[in-house]
N, C-alpha and C positions, 0 to 999 in steps of 0.2 A: 645710313648705307642703303643704297639700291643696286649696286652692281657686285658681281664677283669677280675675282682675279682672273685676268685674261688666260693665265697659264692652265687653268682647269677647263679641261674638255667637256662641254654640253653640261656646265653646272646647273643644277636646280635653282631656280629662282629665289629670291629672298621673299617675295610674295608668297610662294608655294612654301616655302618653310615656315613661314609666320602662320599660314593656314594650318599647317600640321601641328605647332605648337600651340595654337589656341584651342584647337579640338582635344589636344592631348590635356591641356590645363584644365579644361572643363571637367574631363572624366577625374582627373586627379582631385579637383574640388569636391567632386559628388562622393568620392572614396576616402576623402579626407586624408590624402597622401601629400607629404610637403615635399618630396624629392624622388628622382627616379635615377637608378643607376643601370646604365646601358654599355656593354661591351662588344667591341667588334673585332673579330679576328678570324679571316678566311683568306687562305692563299690559293685557292683552286677553283672552287665552282662560283663564288660569288664575291660580293662587295662588302659584306657586313650586316645584311639585313635591316634588322631593327636599329642599330647604330646609324646606317646611313640614312634611313629614312628619317630619323629625328635630327642628325646633324647636317646632312647633305655631303658628308665626308666619306671617301672611299677607304675601305679597310681592305687593302689588296693583298696584305701577306700575313703570316702566322704571327707577328709581333701584335701584342694586344694594344687595342685603344680603349679608353674608358671616358665616359661623360657622366657627370653629375647634373641633371637636369631639374632645376629646381621650380617649384610651382609660382614664383615671382623672381625676376632678375635673369642674370646671365648664367650660362653653363660655365661649369670646369671640366677642362679636358686634360686628360693624361695619356701620354704616349710615351713610345721607346726614345730614349735619348740620354743626355748627360745627367748623372746622378744629382739631384737636388735642385735642377734648373726651373726657374719659374720666369714667366712672361706676363705682364699685365697687358691685356688687349682692350679691355673696356668696351666690348661689343662693336669695335670699329674696323675689325679685319675683314677683308674681303675675300681670304682664304679661309677663315674659321669664323662664319657668320654665327651670331648669338653666343659667343664664347667671351667670358669676361677674363679668364685666366687659363694659361696653359701650363702644365708642369710635366716634367719628363723624369723618367728612371730607367736604366739599362735593365730590363727583364727580356727572357728568351724562353720561349717554350721547351725548347730542347736542354734546358739548364736547370735542374730541379731546385736549387737553392735559391733561384730568383723568383720562384712561384708566389711568394708573399708580398713581395716589393710594391706591387701595384695596391694590393688591399690594404697595405699599411697607410699608404698615402690618402687613398680613398677614404677610408674610417676615419682618419683625422680630420679631414675636410668636412665631413657629415657632422662629426661631433663639435667641430668649431663653431659651425652654422647653427647647431641647435635644433637639428630635424630630429623629431621623436618618431615618425613613420615613414619608411621609405620603401619604396617599390623596385623590384628588380624585374627588368624587362629582358625576355629572353634567357632566364638563367640556364636552360638546357644548353645553349651554345657558349657560355661563360667557362673558362679554363677553370678546372676542378680546384687547383690551387688557389685561384684568386677568391672564387666565391666560398669555398670553405673557410679560408682564412677571414675574408669579409665577415662572415657570421660570427665568428669567433670574437672579433675585436668590436662588433656592434652589439654585444651582449647587453640587454635592457633597452635597446631601440628595436621597436616593431618592424619587421621586415614581412613584406607581403609580395605576393606574385602579381606583378600589374600587367603581364604580357596580354592577356585576354583584353584589356581596355584598349590598347594601342592596336592589336590585331583587328580589332572590330572597326577601326578607323581606316588603317591602310589598305585593308582588303578592297574598300571601294576607291577606285582610281578617279584622281582628279583630271580636269581638262588637259593639264601639261603633263601628267604621268601617262594619259592615253595618246598624245602626240608623240612621246618618246617610245611608247609600245608599238605604235604603227610604224616608226622608223626601224625598229628591231625586227618586226616581221617582214618589211620591204627588203632589208639588208639579207635575211635568210632566204628570202625568194631569190635573190640575186646570187648568194652562195650556191643554192641548189641548181640553178641554171648553169652556172660555170663548171661546177663539179660534172655535170652531164657531158660537158664538152670535154673534159680534162681527163676523166677516168679512162683507162685502157688495160688489156691483159699486160702482165709483167711487171705491174707498179705493185708494191705492197701496200697493205690497207692504211698505215700510218702515213704514208706518201699523199693519199688521197685527204686524210685529215688534216695534214699539214698545210696542203694547199688550201683547204677550205678555210682553216684558221688564219691564213695570210690574207685571204680575200675579205674576211671579216675584220680583220685588224685594219686593213686600209680603208675599210667604210666606217671605222670609228669604234669597233667592238672593243669592249673593256677587259672582261672576264669571262668564265664558262668554258665549255669544251665541245669537242665533235666526237659523237659516238658513231662507230662504223665497224663492219666486219664482211667479209666475203666467205662463201661457202660452196661446194659443189651443188648442182641442182638437186632439189629434194632434201637437202638439209637447212638446218634453220641458220640464217645470217642475221644476227642480233646486234643490239647496241653495245659495243665493247669499248672500253677506255683504252688510251694509248699503250700501256704494257702489254696488251693482248691484240693489237694490231700489226703483228709482224708477218702474217700470211701473204703469199703472192696471189695476185689475181690472174685467174686463168679463163679462157674463152669458155662460155658456157656457165660460168658461175652466178649465183645470185648475190648481190651486194645491198646491204641496208646501209642508209646513210642518215643521220640525224644530226642537224645543227642545234646544239644547245648552249649556244654563246649569247652574251647580253650585247644589245645594241648600244648605240651612242647614248649616254646618260644612264647606263648601267642597268636597264630593265630586261628581265629574260622573257623569252617566248620560246618554243621549240618546234622545228619543222621536221619530218621524217618520212621517207620514201624508200620503195624498194626499185633497185635496178636489177636488169639481167643483161649480161653480155653475150646476148643470142636470143633465144625464144624462151618465153616464160611458160613453164609447165602448167597444166590445167588446174593442178593441186593450188599452186601459188596464185593463179589468178582467181581462183574460188575464194580462196582464205583472204587475199586482199579485198576483194568484193564484200566479204563478210565484215572485215574491219572497217571499212568505209560505211556500210549500213549501220554498225553498231555505233560509229560516231554520230551519224546523223540522227539516230535514236536518241542518244545522249543529248544533243543539243535541244531537242524538243521539251527535254525534262528540266532544262536550266531557266526556270521562271522564278522572277523575284518572290521571295517568300516561301520557296519550295525547300523543305529539310533535306540537308545532305544525305541523311541516313535513309529518307524515303527514295530519293533519286538512286543510292546503291543498291537498295533492295530491288526497285524496278529493273535496273540494269542486269542485276543476276538472274532475274526471274527471265527476262529477255534471253540471255545468254544460254539458260538451261532450256529454255523452249527449242533452241536451234541446235541443241546437243554439244554445245561448248562448255568447258569447265567454268565455274564461277570465278569472279576476281576476288582474291585473297589477300592482295597486298595494297593497291592504291589505284583506284580506277582513273579519275582525274582530278585535278587540283588547280588552284590559283598560283600564279606567278607575279613576281614583283622585283625586288631587290635579292631574291633568293630564287633558286630554281624550283623549289617546292614550298609553297606557303599556304595558309589557310585562307579560305576553307578547301577541305579535302572531301571529294566524294567517297565517303568511307562509312563505316557502320558506327563510328566512335566520333564523330564530328558534332559538335553542338551548333556551329553557325549555320546560318540559312544564306540561300543564295540572294543577291541583290542587283540591282542594275549597274552598271560600269564597273564589272568583275572581269579580269583577265585570266581566262579558264583554259588551261592546256589539256587537250584530250589525246590519249593514247590507248585506245581499244586495242586489245590484241587476241583475237581468237587463236585457240590451238587446234590444229589439224588432227583428225581422230587416227589416221594413217601412219604418219610418220612423226607426230606430236611436234609439227614445225610451228614455232610462233611467227606471227605476221602482224605488223602494225601499220597504221597510217596516221601520223601525229600532226596536229593542227591546233593553233590557239583560237578561240572565240571571244569576243567581246559581248556581255549580257547587256540588254537594253532594259531600261525601266519599263518599257511598254510590253515586256515578254519576249521581245525578238532577240536574236543572237547573230551577230556578225562574224563571219569567217575572217579573219586578220591576214592569212596567209593567201596568196594568189596562185600559189603552184597548183596545177592540175592534180587532182587526185586520182593517179593512175600509176601502174608499173611502167618504168621507163625502159623500155627495150632497146640496147644500143648495139 
C-alpha cells in the first residue's frame, strides 16, 4: 500500500508514517516494551496529538479512539460504533494504514456507564496477544474512566509511561511535517491580511473571529480556534475564546487578533497582532515594541543543545532588567498536532532544543501604568546550524485602521 484514501484531505504519506513507526519501535526495543496504547479524543483545539502522530488518523470529536501499537505487526484500532463489530483489514486499508483489525463499541464521554467499554476490549486484546510490558502514550490525555479501568484489568502486566520516548521523536519535525507547517503559516498570514480589510466599527468580536475561521476553512484548515477581543484605548485587549467575544467594536478601540487554527494537514502554528481602529497610544506602541524585542531576544537563545530551563531563566532575567514581570506560566513552546506540545520553555522542561523544531513565541510584557498585556505572536523553525527562521511573513507592527 503506497496511497491514501482520496477522501482524506492532506493525508500524511505512508512513507512518513513508516518513518515514525520505525523510530518508535526502535525506542520500544531499547525499553523492552512490547506494545503501546494510545488514545485520541479532542473536539476543540486539535486532532488527537500522539494518536494522530502515530496513526495518521484525525480524532476530531470527543468520542474516544484507541490503538494498540505492537512492537511487530499491525495495529488494532478501536473506535465508536456498533457493539461488538470487528473488521479484518490486514494492513491493506488506504483509510487506516498499518491497521490489522478495527473494532467498535458505543461509548460516549457524557454517559458514565459506557466509560469502561473501551478499556475492556483493549485489555482483552492485550491479554490475548500475550503482551507483558505495555507502554501508555499520553496518559494525561486519556479519559479517566478508560485509563483507570484498563489498569485494573491489566493487573499483573507491567504498565509504563512511554510518552517521553515518543515526544523526543515527534518534537523534531520531518521534511513532510515542515512543508505542512509552512502551509499553515502562509494560511494564517492570509487570514491576518483579510481580517485587516474586514474589521470595522459596529462588528462584534465574534463576527471577526467567524470570518477568520471561514477564511481558514476555505484554505484547508481542520481544527483549532481564533482568539480575539476589543477594548477601549488604554485597556487590555487580549486573546479570548468565543464565549467571551460578544463585545461590539468601536472607533478608537484596540483589537487583539490571534489565529490559532491548524493548517492543511493538521499542524499548528499561531499568529497574533494588535489592531487599532484609529491611532495607537504611545503606551501601546512602546509595549508592542517591547514584545517584539523580547521575541527577537528569545529567538537568539533557541540554539540546538540549549536547555529549556536555561533559556527560561535567561528570558526572565531579560524581563526583570527591563522592569517587566517574570513569566510564570509558559514563555514559548513547540507545536505540532497539538497547540502546545514539548519542548516548553519553562523551568520544569527536561528536553533540549534541536534543529527542525516548530516553536511558537508569545512574549507579553505588562505595562507598569495600566497593567495592559501586549503580545506579538509568531512561530520560528530552528535550524541545526543555530539559525531560526520566522515562519510568518506578516509585518511585526501595530495595524492602525
